[in-house]
C-alpha positions in Angstrom: 61.4 46.1 -39.9 59.4 45.2 -43.0 58.1 41.7 -43.3 58.6 40.1 -46.8 55.4 39.0 -48.5 54.3 35.4 -48.1 54.5 33.6 -51.4 53.5 30.1 -50.4 52.5 28.0 -47.4 53.7 24.5 -46.6 51.4 21.7 -47.6 51.9 18.9 -45.0 50.7 15.5 -46.0 48.7 14.4 -49.0 46.7 17.1 -51.0 43.0 17.2 -50.0 39.9 18.3 -51.7 38.9 19.9 -48.4 40.6 22.8 -46.7 42.7 21.7 -43.7 42.9 23.5 -40.4 46.4 24.9 -41.1 45.1 26.4 -44.4 42.2 28.0 -42.5 44.7 29.6 -40.1 46.6 30.9 -43.0 43.4 32.4 -44.6 42.6 34.1 -41.3 46.2 35.5 -40.9 46.3 36.8 -44.5 42.8 38.3 -44.3 43.9 40.4 -41.3 46.8 41.6 -43.4 44.4 42.7 -46.1 45.6 40.2 -48.7 43.3 39.7 -51.7 41.5 36.5 -52.3 43.6 35.8 -55.3 46.8 36.2 -53.3 45.6 33.9 -50.6 44.4 31.3 -53.2 47.8 31.4 -55.0 49.7 30.9 -51.7 47.6 27.9 -50.9 47.5 26.5 -54.4 43.7 26.7 -54.4 41.1 28.3 -56.7 40.0 31.8 -55.7 36.4 30.7 -55.5 37.4 28.1 -52.9 38.6 30.9 -50.6 35.6 33.1 -51.4 33.2 30.2 -50.6 35.1 29.4 -47.4 34.8 32.9 -46.1 31.2 33.1 -47.0 30.1 29.8 -45.5 32.2 29.6 -42.4 32.5 33.1 -41.1 30.8 33.8 -37.7 27.1 34.2 -38.5 26.7 37.1 -36.1 29.8 39.2 -36.5 31.1 38.1 -39.9 34.6 37.5 -38.5 36.5 34.5 -39.8 37.8 32.4 -37.0 39.8 29.4 -38.4 39.2 26.9 -35.6 35.5 27.6 -35.4 35.4 27.4 -39.2 37.1 24.0 -39.1 34.5 22.8 -36.6 31.6 24.0 -38.8 33.0 22.3 -41.9 33.6 19.1 -40.0 30.1 19.0 -38.7 28.6 19.4 -42.2 30.8 16.7 -43.7 29.5 13.4 -42.3 27.8 11.2 -44.9 25.5 9.8 -45.9 22.9 12.5 -45.2 19.1 12.0 -45.6 18.1 13.6 -48.9 15.0 15.9 -49.1 13.1 13.4 -51.2 13.8 10.5 -48.8 12.9 12.7 -45.8 9.5 13.8 -47.2 7.1 10.9 -48.1 4.5 13.3 -49.7 7.2 14.8 -51.9 8.6 11.4 -52.8 5.1 10.1 -53.8 4.5 13.2 -55.9 7.8 12.8 -57.7 7.3 9.1 -58.2 3.9 9.7 -59.7 5.4 12.1 -62.2 8.2 9.5 -63.0 5.5 6.8 -63.5 3.7 9.2 -65.9 7.0 9.6 -67.8 7.3 13.3 -67.0 10.8 14.8 -67.0 12.4 16.0 -63.7 11.9 19.6 -64.9 8.3 19.1 -65.6 7.8 17.5 -62.2 9.4 20.3 -60.2 7.7 23.1 -62.2 4.3 21.4 -61.6 5.1 21.0 -57.9 5.8 24.7 -57.6 2.6 25.5 -59.4 0.4 23.0 -57.5 1.9 23.8 -54.0 3.0 27.5 -54.2 2.8 27.9 -50.4 4.5 24.7 -49.3 8.3 25.0 -49.7 8.8 21.5 -48.4 7.2 20.3 -51.7 9.7 22.3 -53.8 12.9 20.7 -55.1 15.4 21.3 -57.8 15.3 19.0 -60.8 18.9 18.2 -60.3 17.9 16.6 -57.0 15.6 14.3 -58.8 18.4 13.4 -61.3 20.7 12.6 -58.4 18.0 10.4 -56.9 17.9 8.5 -60.2 21.6 8.5 -61.0 23.0 7.6 -57.5 22.6 3.9 -56.9 21.5 2.6 -53.5 19.8 5.8 -52.3 16.3 4.2 -52.3 14.7 7.6 -52.8 12.9 6.6 -56.0 12.0 3.0 -56.8 12.1 3.1 -60.6 15.3 1.9 -62.3 17.5 4.6 -63.9 17.2 3.4 -67.5 13.4 3.1 -67.2 13.0 6.5 -65.5 15.1 8.6 -68.0 13.1 9.7 -71.0 15.9 8.7 -73.4 16.2 5.2 -71.8 20.0 5.7 -71.6 22.3 6.3 -68.6 24.7 8.3 -70.8 23.9 11.3 -73.0 24.8 11.1 -76.6 25.5 14.0 -79.0 22.7 14.7 -81.5 23.4 13.3 -84.9 22.6 14.8 -88.2 19.4 13.6 -89.7 19.6 11.0 -92.5 19.9 12.5 -95.9 16.8 12.0 -98.1 16.4 12.4 -101.9 13.1 14.1 -102.7 10.9 12.0 -105.1 7.6 13.8 -105.4 4.9 13.3 -107.9 3.9 16.9 -107.8 5.9 20.1 -107.3 6.7 20.9 -103.6 5.6 24.1 -102.0 8.5 25.1 -99.7 8.2 26.3 -96.1 9.3 29.8 -97.1 5.8 30.2 -98.7 4.0 29.1 -95.5 1.6 31.7 -94.1 3.0 34.0 -91.4 0.2 32.9 -89.0 1.8 29.4 -89.0 5.3 30.6 -88.5 4.4 32.7 -85.4 2.1 30.1 -83.9 -0.6 32.7 -83.5 -3.5 30.6 -84.9 -4.2 26.9 -84.1 -4.6 24.4 -86.9 -1.1 24.4 -88.4 0.6 20.9 -88.0 4.1 19.5 -88.3 4.5 15.9 -89.3 7.0 13.1 -89.7 7.5 9.3 -89.3 9.4 7.4 -86.6 10.9 4.3 -88.1 11.1 0.8 -86.6 13.4 -2.2 -86.8 15.2 -2.6 -90.2 13.2 0.3 -91.6 10.2 -2.0 -92.1 7.6 -0.3 -89.8 6.6 3.2 -88.9 4.3 5.4 -86.9 3.2 8.8 -88.2 3.4 11.8 -85.8 1.5 15.0 -86.0 2.1 18.0 -83.7 -0.1 21.1 -83.7 2.2 24.1 -83.6 0.3 26.5 -81.3 -0.7 23.9 -78.6 1.9 21.1 -79.1 -1.1 18.7 -79.3 -0.1 15.3 -80.6 -1.9 12.9 -83.0 -0.4 9.5 -83.9 -1.0 7.9 -87.3 -1.4 4.2 -87.4 0.6 2.5 -90.2 0.3 -1.2 -89.5 0.9 -2.3 -93.2 3.9 -0.1 -93.9 4.9 3.4 -95.0 4.5 3.4 -98.7 3.3 6.7 -100.2 -0.3 5.5 -100.8 -0.6 4.1 -97.2 0.8 7.2 -95.7 -1.6 9.3 -97.8 -4.6 7.3 -96.8 -3.7 7.2 -93.1 -3.1 11.0 -93.0 -6.4 11.6 -94.7 -8.2 9.4 -92.2 -6.6 11.1 -89.3 -6.9 14.7 -90.4 -10.5 14.6 -91.7 -11.6 13.7 -88.1 -10.6 17.2 -87.0 -12.9 20.3 -87.1 -12.3 22.5 -90.2 -10.7 25.3 -88.2 -8.0 22.9 -87.0 -7.0 21.9 -90.5 -5.0 24.8 -91.9 -1.7 23.4 -93.0 0.8 20.6 -92.7 4.6 20.9 -92.7 6.7 17.9 -93.5 10.3 17.1 -94.5 11.2 15.8 -98.0 10.8 12.1 -97.3 9.5 9.9 -100.1 6.5 8.8 -98.1 4.9 12.1 -99.1 5.2 11.3 -102.8 1.4 11.7 -103.1 1.1 14.9 -101.0 -1.0 16.6 -103.7 -3.6 13.8 -103.4 -3.7 14.3 -99.7 -4.2 18.1 -100.2 -7.1 17.5 -102.7 -8.9 15.1 -100.2 -8.5 17.3 -97.1 -8.1 20.8 -98.4 -4.9 21.0 -96.3 -1.8 22.5 -98.1 1.5 20.7 -97.5 4.7 22.8 -97.0 8.1 21.1 -97.2 11.1 21.9 -95.2 14.5 22.6 -96.7 16.9 19.7 -97.0 18.7 18.8 -93.7 16.8 21.3 -91.7 15.0 19.4 -88.9 14.8 22.6 -86.8 12.1 23.9 -89.2 9.8 21.2 -87.7 11.2 21.7 -84.1 8.0 20.8 -82.2 7.7 17.6 -84.2 11.3 16.7 -83.8 11.0 17.2 -80.0 7.9 15.1 -79.9 9.5 12.3 -81.8 12.3 12.2 -79.2 9.6 11.9 -76.4 7.9 9.1 -78.3 11.0 7.0 -78.3 10.4 6.4 -74.6 7.2 4.5 -75.7 8.5 3.2 -79.1 12.2 2.3 -78.7 14.5 2.2 -81.8 15.0 -1.2 -83.4 11.6 -2.5 -82.4 8.7 -3.5 -84.6 6.3 -0.5 -84.6 3.7 -2.4 -86.6 2.9 -4.5 -83.5 1.2 -1.6 -81.7 -2.5 -1.3 -82.0 -4.5 1.8 -82.8 -5.8 1.8 -79.2 -2.3 1.8 -77.8 -1.3 4.7 -80.0 -4.3 6.7 -78.8 -3.3 5.9 -75.2 0.2 7.2 -75.8 -1.1 10.4 -77.4 -3.4 11.0 -74.4 -0.5 10.6 -72.0 1.7 13.0 -74.0 -1.1 15.5 -74.3 -1.5 15.3 -70.5 2.1 16.3 -69.7 2.8 19.9 -68.5 5.1 21.7 -71.0 7.6 24.5 -70.2 6.8 26.2 -73.5 3.1 26.4 -72.6 3.7 28.0 -69.2 3.4 24.5 -67.7 -0.1 24.0 -69.1 -0.6 20.6 -70.8 -1.3 20.5 -74.6 -4.8 19.2 -73.9 -5.5 22.1 -71.5 -4.2 24.7 -74.0 -6.2 23.1 -76.9 -9.3 23.2 -74.7 -8.8 26.9 -74.0 -8.5 27.7 -77.6 -11.5 25.7 -78.6 -13.5 27.4 -75.8 -12.4 30.9 -77.0 -13.4 30.0 -80.6 -16.9 28.8 -79.7 
């Protein structure tokens, strides 16, 4: 006599995020009847991946057979909380991660550097999500720094990126657009091509200039204690860029901000051509935009940026240039610049 197909299974009690023992019995019975994972999932009101994961995790490790009561025991044994996390259980790993956090490295930078520095010690390897969990979950005690101080953004919640403020170009001399920039600058093949911008302080009354070398991501910070008028920006850029060796002064790419009103005078003084981005196209200075985001950890918005000394700006630049960067194969900008200078000499 043919047995009609099973279309559903009773769900005693309240729904649970975990599979119950009677559901595991149903999975075992239907598996023996050669039912598909999707059929079993539909009958239990579960997602197919839940059934697939259950069979993968709780089948007998030797034979591969799925035994529901043994599977229930295995699942129950794994469930007790709290469990000691990998960071809390390994003091050396915890110290290494905390050191990276203290140096304002991102979790991804920390884990990549750990894998590079300890290639043969798996106990020192951890996923960057584990570090985020140690920061996000309160009361774990795995990392001592407060969440809002440890995160690079200084925020506990992520915010969508906003469109850059619109600016009206007001230049004293014609602009040379980025489309005319040499190919060697666009492909980052040769060092000496820079991207620049300002980060703005409280009430738009103070600013710091930021310069990023495209090939190495090396950062220079421009001190503007008296404001960001075009003449002061011109003089500060001249002072900063003329300290560089000639082969590291090939070009500067900027947006169309009015602070570059006297760009032609800067070019005459330094022999550095200035190329301007298209309106509302911050991605054309991507390295600089990324660096400005990193700098907000040191120079929060709505603060007086004129209060910072030249010495402090230099210290921040040294710290940024000492961070391993994913785009550099986890070299630091300082290491990459040193390699290029050594090859050139």
